[in-house]
C-alpha positions in Angstrom: -11.3 -19.8 18.6 -13.4 -22.0 16.5 -13.7 -22.6 12.8 -13.3 -19.9 10.2 -14.0 -19.9 6.4 -11.1 -19.0 4.1 -11.5 -17.9 0.5 -8.2 -18.7 -1.3 -7.4 -17.8 -4.9 -6.8 -21.0 -6.9 -5.8 -21.4 -10.5 -3.9 -19.2 -12.9 -4.7 -15.7 -14.1 -8.2 -14.9 -15.3 -9.1 -18.6 -15.2 -8.5 -18.7 -11.4 -11.2 -18.4 -8.8 -11.7 -18.1 -5.0 -12.3 -21.5 -3.3 -13.6 -21.9 0.2 -11.9 -24.0 2.9 -12.8 -24.4 6.6 -9.9 -23.7 9.0 -9.7 -24.6 12.7 -8.3 -21.4 14.3 -6.4 -21.7 17.5 -4.7 -19.1 19.8 -1.6 -17.6 18.3 -2.2 -18.6 14.7 -1.1 -16.5 11.8 -2.5 -16.5 8.3 0.3 -18.7 7.0 -0.6 -21.3 9.6 -4.1 -21.4 8.2 -2.7 -21.7 4.7 -0.6 -24.6 5.8 -3.6 -26.2 7.4 -5.5 -25.9 4.1 -2.6 -27.5 2.3 -2.4 -30.4 4.8 -6.2 -31.1 5.0 -7.9 -29.9 1.9 -5.6 -28.8 -1.0 -2.2 -30.6 -1.1 -1.4 -28.9 -4.4 -2.0 -25.3 -3.2 1.0 -23.3 -4.4 2.3 -20.7 -1.9 5.8 -19.2 -1.4 7.2 -19.0 2.1 10.5 -19.7 3.9 11.4 -18.3 7.4 7.9 -17.8 8.9 9.6 -15.0 11.0 8.9 -11.9 9.0 12.5 -11.7 7.7 12.6 -13.4 4.3 9.7 -11.5 2.6 8.6 -14.7 0.8 5.0 -15.0 1.9 3.6 -11.7 0.6 0.0 -11.8 -0.4 -3.2 -9.8 -0.2 -5.2 -10.5 2.9 -8.8 -9.2 2.7 -7.5 -6.9 0.0 -4.5 -5.5 1.9 -0.9 -6.3 1.0 0.6 -8.2 4.0 3.1 -10.8 5.1 1.0 -13.9 5.9 3.4 -15.0 8.6 3.1 -11.7 10.4 -0.7 -11.3 10.1 -2.3 -12.7 13.2 -5.7 -14.3 13.0 -6.9 -12.5 16.0 -6.4 -9.2 14.1 -8.9 -10.2 11.5 -12.7 -10.2 11.5 -13.4 -14.0 11.8 -17.2 -13.7 11.6 -16.8 -13.4 7.8 -14.6 -15.3 5.3 -10.9 -14.4 5.2 -9.8 -13.7 1.6 -6.3 -14.6 0.5 -5.2 -13.6 -3.0 -1.8 -13.2 -4.7 -0.1 -9.8 -5.1 -1.8 -8.0 -8.0 1.1 -6.0 -9.4 3.2 -8.9 -10.6 2.5 -11.6 -13.3 0.5 -14.4 -11.8 2.0 -17.9 -11.9 -0.4 -20.2 -9.9 -2.6 -19.9 -6.8 -0.8 -17.5 -4.4 2.5 -17.4 -6.3 3.5 -14.4 -8.5 6.6 -13.8 -10.7 8.7 -11.1 -9.0 11.8 -11.6 -11.2 11.3 -8.1 -12.7 12.5 -6.7 -9.4 15.8 -8.5 -9.7 16.3 -7.1 -13.2 15.8 -3.6 -11.9 18.3 -4.4 -9.1 21.0 -5.2 -11.6 20.8 -1.6 -13.0 21.7 0.0 -9.6 25.3 0.9 -9.6 27.0 -0.5 -6.4 28.7 1.4 -3.7 31.8 3.1 -4.9 33.8 4.2 -1.8 36.3 7.0 -1.6 40.0 6.0 -1.0 41.0 4.9 2.5 42.6 7.2 4.9 46.4 7.1 5.3 46.2 4.5 8.1 44.2 2.2 5.8 40.8 2.8 7.4 37.5 4.5 6.5 36.2 7.2 8.8 32.5 7.9 9.2 30.3 9.8 11.6 27.8 7.7 13.6 24.9 10.1 12.6 25.6 9.5 9.0 25.3 5.7 9.5 22.2 6.1 11.6 20.5 8.0 8.7 20.7 5.1 6.3 20.5 2.2 8.8 16.7 1.8 8.4 17.0 1.4 4.6 19.1 -1.8 5.2 16.2 -3.4 7.1 14.4 -4.0 3.8 13.5 -7.7 3.4 12.4 -7.4 -0.2 8.9 -8.6 0.3 7.9 -6.2 -2.5 4.7 -5.2 -0.8 5.7 -1.6 -1.4 6.1 -2.4 -5.1 2.7 -4.1 -5.1 0.8 -1.3 -3.5 2.4 1.6 -5.4 -0.3 2.9 -7.6 2.2 4.2 -10.2 3.3 0.6 -10.7 0.0 -1.1 -10.0 -2.5 1.1 -11.9 -0.5 3.2 -14.4 2.1 0.4 -14.9 4.9 2.8 -15.9 7.8 0.7 -16.9 10.3 3.5 -16.5 9.5 3.7 -12.8 11.7 1.4 -10.6 9.4 1.6 -7.6 9.9 2.4 -3.9 12.0 -0.6 -3.0 14.8 0.4 -5.4 14.5 4.1 -4.7 15.2 3.1 -1.1 18.2 1.0 -2.2 19.6 4.0 -4.1 19.0 6.2 -1.1 21.1 3.8 1.0 23.9 4.3 -1.5 23.5 8.0 -2.3 23.3 8.9 1.4 26.2 6.7 2.4 29.1 8.8 3.7 31.7 6.9 1.7 29.9 6.7 -1.7 31.5 8.9 -4.5 29.0 8.3 -7.4 26.6 11.0 -8.5 23.4 9.0 -8.9 21.0 11.9 -9.7 21.0 11.4 -13.4 20.3 7.7 -12.9 17.4 8.6 -10.6 15.9 10.9 -13.2 16.5 9.0 -16.5 16.7 5.3 -15.5 14.6 4.9 -12.3 11.9 7.5 -13.0 11.8 9.1 -9.6 9.8 12.0 -11.0 6.7 9.6 -11.4 6.4 9.2 -7.6 3.9 11.6 -6.2 4.6 10.7 -2.6 1.2 9.3 -1.5 3.0 7.3 1.2 1.1 4.1 0.4 4.4 2.2 0.3 5.4 3.4 3.8 2.0 2.2 5.1 2.5 -1.4 4.1 6.2 -1.8 5.0 6.5 -4.7 7.6 9.9 -3.2 8.7 8.3 0.2 9.3 10.8 1.9 7.0 9.8 5.6 6.4 10.2 5.1 2.7 8.7 8.3 1.5 9.8 10.8 4.2 13.3 9.6 4.8 14.2 8.2 1.4 12.2 9.3 -1.6 11.5 12.9 -0.7 15.2 13.8 0.0 16.1 12.1 -3.3 13.4 14.0 -5.2 14.7 17.3 -3.7 18.2 16.5 -4.8 17.1 15.7 -8.4 14.9 18.9 -8.5 17.8 21.0 -7.3 20.2 19.5 -9.8 18.0 19.6 -12.9 15.0 21.9 -12.4 16.2 24.7 -10.2 16.7 27.8 -12.5 19.2 29.4 -10.1 21.3 26.2 -10.0 21.1 26.0 -13.8 22.4 29.6 -14.1 25.2 28.9 -11.6 26.3 25.8 -13.5 26.3 27.7 -16.8 28.4 30.5 -15.3 30.9 28.2 -13.7 31.1 26.1 -16.9 31.8 29.3 -18.9 34.5 30.5 -16.5 36.3 27.2 -16.7 36.3 27.3 -20.5 37.7 30.9 -20.4 40.6 29.7 -18.1 
């Protein structure tokens, strides 16, 4: 396939710059192969995070020609090779060096999510669930925590609202809230802790998901509807007030 020029972000923060490296492109190569070739031939000190090279660990997230992608799943033959291929770190998270960013904030948010709290077992010691209920949440468990959805979300990237947990964790909460065995009411957490109201469902998170999870349609929108019904529906508010008053009178 010939030689292609790569522009790779080097350095740290505002002091960094794009540096050019030639890459010998062969059939079947992915962007991560090209980055490894650059490391081997031109820049042994190039910092890049990767692990499985199979699209399952989520480690090699970066921006390829300005679009958030997994480098190990982005084939060279999908890119226009008649112009330089630009590789930059994810822009939402604090930059560490070269292509590596600090994503530790995501793990801090993860600790705030209350775990699954199942109902008691049946008399025979088992849990019983319907297959359709499991099918509904199965796709949410495909998340590999590449954080591309967090990176591309404009609420996090442009507005940088700290009270917003981001699509990855709204999907994790959806996997719990829609679980047929879970007993916790997570609606107040969604409103007050994870800021679901800030999401305006532009679906940019769904577009970049390498696991093709329908983040917005199947996860965030149903959760927003539940929160709206619980806290902002005037009929529901009146009903809660009436039932609360009747309980007190008893």
